[in-house]
C-alpha positions as CSV (number, residue, x, y, z in Angstrom):
1,M,0.0,0.0,0.0
2,P,1.4,3.5,-0.8
3,L,2.7,5.6,2.1
4,G,0.0,8.2,1.6
5,L,-2.8,5.7,1.9
6,D,-1.2,4.1,5.0
7,V,-0.8,7.5,6.7
8,H,-4.4,8.5,5.8
9,H,-5.7,5.3,7.4
10,R,-3.6,5.9,10.5
11,V,-4.8,9.5,10.8
12,R,-8.4,8.5,10.2
13,D,-8.2,5.8,12.9
14,L,-6.8,8.3,15.4
15,L,-9.5,10.9,14.6
16,D,-12.4,8.4,14.7
17,E,-11.5,7.7,18.3
18,N,-12.2,11.3,19.2
19,G,-15.6,11.6,17.3
20,D,-16.9,12.0,13.9
21,V,-14.7,13.5,11.3
22,E,-15.5,14.5,7.7
23,V,-12.9,13.5,5.0
24,L,-12.7,15.4,1.8
25,V,-10.4,13.8,-0.8
26,T,-9.0,15.5,-4.0
27,K,-6.2,14.5,-6.3
28,T,-3.6,16.2,-4.3
29,Q,-4.8,16.2,-0.7
30,V,-7.0,14.8,2.0
31,T,-8.7,17.3,4.3
32,Y,-10.0,16.3,7.7
33,R,-12.7,18.5,9.1
34,T,-15.6,18.9,11.5
35,P,-18.9,20.4,10.2
36,R,-17.5,23.8,11.4
37,R,-14.0,23.8,9.8
38,G,-11.0,21.9,8.6
39,F,-8.2,21.1,11.1
40,A,-5.7,18.9,9.2
41,V,-4.6,18.2,5.7
42,L,-2.5,15.4,4.3
43,W,-0.9,16.6,1.1
44,R,1.8,16.0,-1.5
45,P,4.2,18.9,-1.7
46,G,5.5,17.8,-5.1
47,V,2.3,19.1,-6.7
48,H,3.1,22.6,-5.5
49,L,6.9,22.7,-5.2
50,D,9.7,21.7,-7.5
51,R,11.9,19.0,-6.0
52,P,10.3,18.9,-2.5
53,P,12.4,17.5,0.3
54,V,9.7,15.0,1.3
55,D,6.8,13.2,-0.5
56,L,4.1,13.8,2.1
57,V,3.2,16.5,4.6
58,L,0.6,16.5,7.4
59,S,-0.5,20.1,8.2
60,V,-2.3,20.6,11.5
61,L,-4.3,23.8,12.3
62,L,-4.1,24.8,15.9
63,D,-5.1,27.8,18.0
64,R,-1.6,28.2,19.3
65,P,2.0,27.6,18.0
66,I,3.6,24.5,19.3
67,A,7.4,24.6,19.6
68,S,8.8,21.3,18.4
69,S,11.7,20.4,16.2
70,R,9.4,18.0,14.4
71,W,7.6,20.8,12.6
72,R,9.2,21.7,9.2
73,Q,7.3,25.0,9.3
74,V,4.8,26.9,11.6
75,V,2.8,29.7,9.9
76,Q,0.5,32.1,11.7
77,L,-2.5,32.4,9.5
78,S,-4.5,34.8,11.8
79,P,-4.2,35.9,15.4
80,N,-5.6,32.6,16.7
81,R,-4.7,30.2,13.9
82,W,-1.4,28.5,13.4
83,Q,-0.6,26.0,10.7
84,H,2.0,23.4,11.6
85,H,3.7,21.3,8.8
86,L,5.1,17.9,9.6
87,A,7.2,16.0,7.1
88,V,6.0,12.4,6.9
89,T,8.6,9.9,5.7
90,G,7.1,6.8,7.2
91,L,4.1,5.6,9.2
92,A,6.1,5.9,12.4
93,D,6.1,9.6,12.0
94,V,2.4,9.6,13.0
95,D,3.0,8.6,16.6
96,E,1.3,9.4,19.9
97,E,2.7,13.0,20.0
98,V,1.2,13.7,16.6
99,A,-2.0,12.0,17.7
100,D,-2.2,14.4,20.6
101,W,-1.8,17.4,18.3
102,L,-4.5,16.0,15.9
103,R,-6.9,15.5,18.8
104,E,-6.3,19.1,20.0
105,A,-6.9,20.4,16.5
106,Q,-10.1,18.4,16.1
107,E,-11.5,19.5,19.5
108,A,-10.7,23.2,18.7
109,A,-12.6,22.8,15.4
110,V,-15.9,21.6,17.0
């Protein structure tokens, strides 16, 4: 199974534990959302960037910045919205720490 599909299943399983989540799939990304708003996106940077350093990125939208060396980039979108980009090179990258961040993002989006 391709890495992107494996990671999607892992993310989906983690989020289903915390309640219902809507999944929107396009050719280049998978968006995870509540009825109110999106809170995470799994995407392929090669669609948007020439020669990206990784094949897969998990972006998590949080109400605060989280300082971690695991984030490739943290971008402030608005006063209370921070987008965190995690490079995913294998299924092990979606561990319990990432699960906690995803749950926080999902709860904030309700």
